[in-house]
Structures are given as C-alpha cells and as structure tokens.
C-alpha positions as CSV (number, residue, x, y, z in Angstrom):
1,M,-64.1,-56.5,-49.8
2,E,-62.1,-53.0,-50.9
3,R,-58.7,-54.3,-52.6
4,R,-56.4,-51.6,-52.2
5,P,-52.8,-51.9,-54.8
6,L,-49.3,-52.4,-53.1
7,G,-47.5,-49.3,-55.2
8,R,-46.7,-50.8,-58.6
9,S,-46.5,-54.2,-58.3
10,G,-49.5,-55.3,-59.2
11,L,-50.6,-56.9,-55.4
12,S,-53.3,-55.6,-53.8
13,I,-55.0,-56.4,-50.6
14,A,-57.7,-55.6,-48.0
15,P,-57.7,-52.4,-45.8
16,L,-56.1,-54.3,-43.0
17,M,-53.2,-56.6,-42.5
18,L,-53.3,-58.9,-40.1
19,G,-49.9,-59.1,-37.4
20,G,-48.1,-62.4,-37.3
21,N,-46.1,-61.2,-34.6
22,V,-48.1,-62.7,-32.3
23,F,-48.0,-66.4,-33.6
24,G,-46.0,-69.0,-31.8
25,W,-45.7,-66.4,-28.9
26,T,-49.0,-64.8,-27.0
27,A,-50.9,-67.1,-29.5
28,D,-50.6,-70.9,-30.1
29,E,-50.5,-72.0,-33.2
30,A,-54.2,-73.8,-32.7
31,T,-55.4,-70.0,-31.6
32,S,-53.1,-68.8,-34.8
33,H,-54.9,-71.1,-37.3
34,A,-58.2,-70.1,-36.0
35,I,-57.1,-66.4,-36.4
36,L,-55.9,-67.1,-39.5
37,D,-59.0,-69.0,-40.7
38,A,-61.5,-66.7,-39.4
39,F,-59.5,-63.5,-40.7
40,V,-60.0,-64.9,-44.3
41,A,-63.2,-65.9,-44.2
42,G,-63.7,-62.5,-43.4
43,G,-62.7,-60.9,-46.2
44,F,-59.2,-60.0,-45.8
45,N,-56.3,-61.6,-47.3
46,A,-53.1,-60.1,-46.4
47,V,-50.4,-61.4,-43.5
48,D,-47.6,-59.5,-42.1
49,T,-44.6,-61.4,-40.2
50,A,-40.8,-61.1,-40.3
51,D,-37.7,-63.9,-39.4
52,V,-37.0,-62.1,-36.3
53,Y,-41.0,-62.9,-35.1
54,S,-40.5,-63.9,-32.0
55,A,-36.8,-64.6,-31.4
56,W,-37.1,-62.1,-28.1
57,V,-39.0,-64.7,-25.9
58,P,-37.3,-67.3,-24.2
59,G,-37.5,-70.6,-26.0
60,N,-38.3,-69.1,-29.2
61,S,-35.4,-69.0,-31.8
62,G,-36.3,-66.5,-34.3
63,G,-39.2,-67.8,-37.6
64,D,-41.7,-68.9,-35.0
65,S,-44.5,-67.0,-36.4
66,E,-43.5,-68.3,-40.0
67,K,-43.4,-71.7,-39.1
68,V,-46.7,-71.2,-37.6
69,I,-47.9,-69.7,-40.9
70,G,-46.0,-72.0,-43.1
71,S,-48.2,-75.0,-41.2
72,W,-51.1,-73.5,-41.8
73,L,-50.7,-72.7,-45.6
74,K,-50.3,-76.3,-45.9
75,A,-53.2,-77.3,-43.5
76,R,-55.4,-75.1,-45.7
77,G,-53.9,-76.4,-48.9
78,R,-54.9,-73.1,-51.0
79,R,-52.0,-70.6,-51.2
80,D,-52.6,-68.3,-54.1
81,D,-55.8,-66.1,-52.6
82,V,-53.3,-65.0,-49.9
83,I,-50.5,-62.5,-49.5
84,I,-47.8,-63.4,-47.3
85,A,-45.7,-60.6,-46.5
86,T,-42.3,-60.8,-44.3
87,K,-39.0,-59.0,-43.5
88,V,-34.9,-59.7,-43.1
89,G,-32.2,-58.2,-42.2
90,M,-33.0,-57.5,-37.8
91,W,-32.7,-60.7,-36.3
92,P,-29.2,-61.2,-35.3
93,A,-29.5,-64.6,-36.9
94,R,-29.9,-63.4,-40.4
95,L,-28.7,-59.7,-40.0
96,G,-28.2,-56.7,-42.9
97,L,-29.3,-56.5,-46.0
98,S,-26.0,-57.8,-47.8
99,A,-26.7,-59.5,-50.8
100,A,-25.7,-63.1,-49.2
101,N,-27.4,-62.4,-46.6
102,I,-30.5,-61.8,-48.0
103,I,-30.4,-64.7,-50.5
104,A,-30.1,-67.1,-47.2
105,A,-32.6,-65.4,-45.5
106,A,-35.1,-65.6,-47.8
107,E,-34.4,-69.2,-48.5
108,D,-34.8,-69.8,-44.6
109,S,-38.2,-68.1,-44.8
110,L,-39.4,-70.1,-48.0
111,R,-39.2,-72.9,-46.0
112,R,-40.5,-71.9,-42.6
113,L,-43.6,-71.0,-44.5
114,Q,-43.9,-74.2,-46.8
115,T,-44.3,-72.0,-49.6
116,D,-42.8,-71.4,-53.2
117,Y,-43.1,-67.6,-53.2
118,I,-43.1,-64.5,-51.1
119,D,-45.7,-62.1,-51.7
120,L,-44.1,-58.8,-50.2
121,Y,-40.6,-59.2,-49.1
122,Q,-39.3,-56.5,-47.2
123,S,-36.1,-54.7,-45.9
124,H,-36.8,-55.4,-42.2
125,R,-34.9,-51.7,-41.4
126,D,-32.0,-50.0,-43.2
127,D,-28.8,-51.0,-43.2
128,A,-26.3,-48.3,-44.0
129,D,-23.2,-50.5,-43.8
130,T,-24.6,-52.2,-47.2
131,P,-24.5,-50.5,-50.7
132,Q,-28.3,-49.7,-51.6
133,D,-27.7,-51.3,-55.3
134,E,-26.4,-54.5,-54.0
135,T,-29.8,-54.5,-51.8
136,L,-31.8,-54.3,-54.8
137,E,-29.6,-56.7,-56.8
138,A,-30.4,-59.4,-54.6
139,F,-34.1,-58.6,-54.5
140,D,-33.7,-58.7,-58.6
141,R,-32.3,-62.1,-58.0
142,L,-35.2,-63.2,-56.2
143,L,-38.0,-61.8,-58.0
144,K,-36.5,-63.0,-61.8
145,A,-36.2,-66.5,-59.7
146,G,-40.0,-66.5,-59.2
147,K,-39.4,-66.6,-55.2
148,V,-40.6,-63.1,-54.1
149,R,-43.5,-60.9,-56.3
150,A,-42.7,-57.6,-54.7
151,I,-40.4,-55.9,-52.2
152,G,-40.8,-53.2,-49.5
153,A,-38.8,-50.9,-46.8
154,S,-39.5,-50.8,-43.4
155,N,-38.1,-48.6,-40.8
156,F,-36.7,-46.3,-43.7
157,E,-36.3,-42.7,-43.3
158,A,-37.3,-40.2,-46.0
159,E,-34.3,-39.2,-47.6
160,R,-33.2,-43.1,-47.5
161,L,-35.6,-44.4,-49.0
162,D,-35.9,-41.9,-52.1
163,S,-32.1,-42.6,-52.6
164,A,-33.5,-46.2,-53.1
165,I,-36.1,-45.8,-55.3
166,A,-33.6,-43.3,-57.3
167,A,-31.3,-46.4,-57.6
168,S,-33.6,-48.2,-58.8
169,A,-34.5,-46.5,-61.8
170,A,-31.2,-45.0,-62.5
171,K,-30.0,-49.1,-62.7
172,G,-32.9,-50.6,-63.7
173,L,-33.0,-52.4,-60.4
174,P,-36.4,-53.4,-58.7
175,R,-38.1,-50.9,-56.6
176,Y,-39.7,-50.4,-53.4
177,D,-43.2,-50.6,-53.6
178,T,-44.0,-50.5,-49.9
179,L,-43.3,-48.7,-46.8
180,Q,-44.1,-49.9,-43.4
181,P,-43.8,-47.3,-41.0
182,A,-45.0,-46.4,-37.3
183,Y,-48.5,-44.4,-37.8
184,N,-51.3,-44.0,-35.5
185,L,-52.8,-41.2,-33.6
186,M,-50.4,-40.3,-31.6
187,D,-47.2,-40.8,-34.1
188,R,-48.0,-38.9,-36.6
189,R,-44.3,-38.3,-37.5
190,I,-44.1,-39.9,-41.3
191,E,-46.6,-36.9,-42.2
192,G,-44.4,-34.7,-44.3
193,R,-41.4,-36.0,-46.3
194,L,-41.7,-39.5,-45.8
195,Q,-45.6,-39.5,-46.6
196,Q,-45.1,-37.1,-49.5
197,V,-42.2,-39.8,-50.8
198,C,-44.7,-42.3,-50.7
199,L,-47.3,-40.6,-53.0
200,D,-44.9,-39.0,-55.6
201,T,-43.6,-42.5,-56.3
202,G,-46.7,-44.5,-55.7
203,A,-45.5,-46.7,-53.2
204,S,-48.0,-47.9,-50.2
205,I,-47.7,-47.8,-46.9
206,I,-48.8,-50.7,-44.7
207,S,-48.3,-49.1,-41.3
208,Y,-47.3,-50.6,-37.5
209,Y,-49.1,-49.9,-34.4
210,G,-51.9,-48.6,-35.8
211,L,-53.2,-48.7,-32.2
212,A,-50.1,-47.1,-30.2
213,S,-49.3,-50.6,-28.9
214,G,-52.8,-50.5,-27.5
215,F,-53.1,-47.0,-26.1
216,L,-55.7,-46.3,-28.8
217,T,-58.1,-49.4,-27.7
218,G,-58.8,-46.8,-24.4
219,K,-57.6,-49.2,-21.8
220,Y,-55.4,-47.3,-20.5
221,R,-56.7,-43.6,-19.3
222,T,-55.3,-43.1,-15.7
223,E,-52.4,-44.4,-13.6
224,A,-54.2,-47.1,-12.4
225,D,-54.9,-48.4,-15.4
226,L,-50.9,-48.3,-16.1
227,A,-50.5,-50.9,-13.2
228,K,-53.2,-53.3,-14.4
229,S,-50.7,-54.5,-17.6
230,P,-47.1,-55.3,-18.2
231,R,-47.6,-52.8,-21.2
232,G,-48.4,-49.9,-19.0
233,A,-45.1,-48.3,-18.3
234,G,-45.2,-47.8,-21.9
235,M,-48.5,-46.2,-21.9
236,K,-47.6,-43.6,-19.3
237,K,-45.7,-41.1,-22.3
238,H,-49.1,-41.0,-23.8
239,L,-51.2,-39.8,-20.5
240,D,-48.1,-37.5,-19.8
241,G,-49.4,-34.1,-20.9
242,D,-52.8,-33.3,-22.8
243,K,-52.4,-34.8,-25.8
244,G,-53.5,-38.6,-25.0
245,P,-56.3,-37.8,-22.9
246,R,-57.6,-35.6,-26.1
247,V,-57.8,-38.2,-28.5
248,L,-59.2,-40.8,-26.1
249,A,-62.1,-38.3,-25.8
250,A,-61.9,-37.5,-29.7
251,L,-61.8,-41.4,-30.3
252,D,-64.7,-41.8,-27.8
253,A,-67.4,-38.9,-28.9
254,A,-66.5,-40.5,-33.0
255,A,-67.2,-43.9,-31.3
256,A,-70.3,-43.1,-29.5
257,E,-71.8,-41.8,-32.9
258,L,-70.7,-44.8,-35.0
259,G,-71.8,-47.3,-33.0
260,A,-67.6,-48.7,-33.0
261,T,-65.2,-48.9,-30.4
262,P,-62.1,-46.6,-30.0
263,A,-59.5,-49.1,-31.7
264,Q,-61.9,-49.4,-34.9
265,V,-62.4,-45.8,-34.9
266,A,-58.2,-45.3,-35.0
267,L,-57.6,-47.9,-36.9
268,A,-60.2,-46.6,-39.8
269,W,-58.2,-43.3,-39.4
270,V,-55.6,-44.9,-40.4
271,M,-57.0,-46.2,-43.4
272,A,-58.2,-43.0,-44.2
273,R,-55.2,-41.6,-44.7
274,P,-53.2,-40.6,-47.9
275,A,-51.0,-43.2,-49.5
276,V,-52.2,-46.2,-46.9
277,A,-53.0,-49.6,-48.2
278,A,-53.7,-50.7,-44.9
279,P,-53.0,-50.8,-41.1
280,I,-51.2,-53.9,-39.2
281,A,-52.7,-55.2,-36.4
282,S,-52.4,-58.3,-34.4
283,A,-54.9,-60.1,-32.6
284,T,-54.8,-63.4,-29.6
285,S,-58.0,-64.3,-29.9
286,L,-61.0,-64.5,-32.2
287,A,-62.4,-61.9,-30.1
288,Q,-60.5,-59.4,-30.7
289,L,-59.6,-60.2,-34.1
290,E,-64.0,-59.2,-35.3
291,E,-63.1,-56.2,-33.4
292,L,-60.0,-55.3,-35.8
293,M,-62.0,-56.5,-38.6
294,G,-65.4,-54.2,-37.6
295,A,-62.4,-51.3,-38.5
296,A,-62.4,-52.1,-42.4
297,R,-66.4,-51.7,-42.6
298,L,-66.7,-47.9,-40.5
299,S,-66.7,-45.4,-42.8
300,L,-65.5,-42.3,-41.3
301,D,-67.2,-38.8,-42.5
302,P,-65.1,-35.4,-42.9
303,A,-66.4,-34.3,-39.7
304,H,-64.8,-37.4,-37.9
305,I,-61.4,-37.0,-39.4
306,A,-60.8,-33.6,-38.7
307,R,-61.8,-33.6,-35.2
308,L,-59.4,-36.7,-34.9
309,D,-56.8,-34.3,-36.8
310,A,-57.3,-31.8,-34.2
311,A,-57.0,-33.8,-31.3
312,S,-54.1,-35.7,-32.6
313,A,-51.9,-32.9,-33.9
C-alpha cells in the first residue's frame, strides 16, 4: 500500500484514514474492533479520533471513541504499526488550547487510548483567546517528553495556520505538520489560500467529510430519498440548484467506466488533490469498510478528474 508523508514529521500513512467518530456510538465495541482489524489487514494504518467523540450522544460522556480504540490496541498487542491521531480543544470538558488544558487533555487521551504516545495530536479548532506561542509551547513539552510524535491543526483559517507556522519558525517551536479541514466535491472552499499555505510549507491535508456526510454515495437524489434517513434534512441543500445533481451525474459516469461506486470515485478524487495525504472516512459495518478501502485502489485518469472538477466548480 502506498504511504504518504505527514508533513515533515517523518510519519507516513496509507491514503485513507479511518474515522473513529462512530466508535462507541453507531458502532459498538465488538463491531468497532472488527472494523479496525479489517482496516489494518487491508494494508491501511491510520485512525483518527478526538477526545470529544461522542459526548453529544445520550449516555456518552466524551472520550468514548478513544476508549474503544484503546481496548483494541490492548487486545491486538501491537502499537508501532498503526498511526493514532486524536484532537484536543473542542470538548466542553477540555475546551480550548491553553497550555494547561492541552497537557491535561493529552494525559486523559493517553489513558483512554491505553498507550504511551499519540502519533498525531491536533488542535481541534482555533482558539483566538489563547496566544499561539502558548499552545505551541505546550505541544513542545509533549513532543520532548515522547508523549506526542507530531502535531496538526483542524478547522483553522488560512491566516491563522500561516501565523501559527510563522510563530513556530520565529520561536523555534514545533510546527503543525497537518491540516484537517472539510473537503469534498461539494465543498472545495479550502482551494485557494488555505491549500496554498499547505503547499508552501509542506503541511499535509487530512480531510474530513470526504463524502459530504453521505451525499456523494448517491443515496440522496430526490425529495423522497431525503425522507428515508435522519440525515436527509441535511442533504437538501445539495439538491437545491443544479450542482448536486450535476456532481452525482459525473460520479455515476466515472463509476460506470471504472467498475466502481460513486463513493469510491468521490474519495479517489480527494486523494488525487494537491497536498492531500488522505481523506478520513467512517464505517459502521465491514461491508461499508470494504467499499471505502476500494477507493485507495482506484486510479482516476486526467479525463475523469477534469470532468469531476468541472461538475463541482
């Protein structure tokens, strides 16, 4: 399986990262472990989670996904052949990017993950109330202690990512080697300045919402389809106007030519974008996982990419 670098960190991952947001939520522990086993057996090595997953679910308190991943790591008995990425700053119980919060949250995550180190520790969202120097100094302490191997940012605007990287250079502090933004055929807002910052600095993009919350699977095509799923209401915006149907038609055409599914083509498009190390995608069953992994084995030629680019412009 191809490996792509995570910035200048020395870490590398296969071109699909497994989303852990569903673990302990819509996938129970046994199902989650089976999905993780199959993912690694398929040649993939990177799993994304966050301390806040899934505090929004009645009966959950946060840290639920990390606990499931931790029990899996303990059961499998091997740690160094997987890349575990988690995030700090969005959970109300550990809110913000102050030094004290980052240090405490890291210890909490390490305990739940049942590991001595976090491969990629990410600021879950920007914190304008905390000086960036303070945040980076806290990460520096964790890196020097061997508790974190690399750091990244999620949900940062271009100017804030740029200023954080500049602060790292000016103060001799560690820098963000990855950016985790939303990016898919229906949402290409990072193209432009944000993507260019990553290209200029060598930071790698690990994108979420690669399937636009399920719209790009082709499941939602009519008003009647929207009524069949709890997610349907959120899909309506993609059917308003002609872009959504136009993108689905382009995906259908490419999928038919390649013997693939629309979801596989949509993820393969993200994988082919500049600076992208991998999209993140979640699965709640082995069948879903097999489809997702197929995207990494799919090669889009320039004509396919051009048609998808035009449809999604």
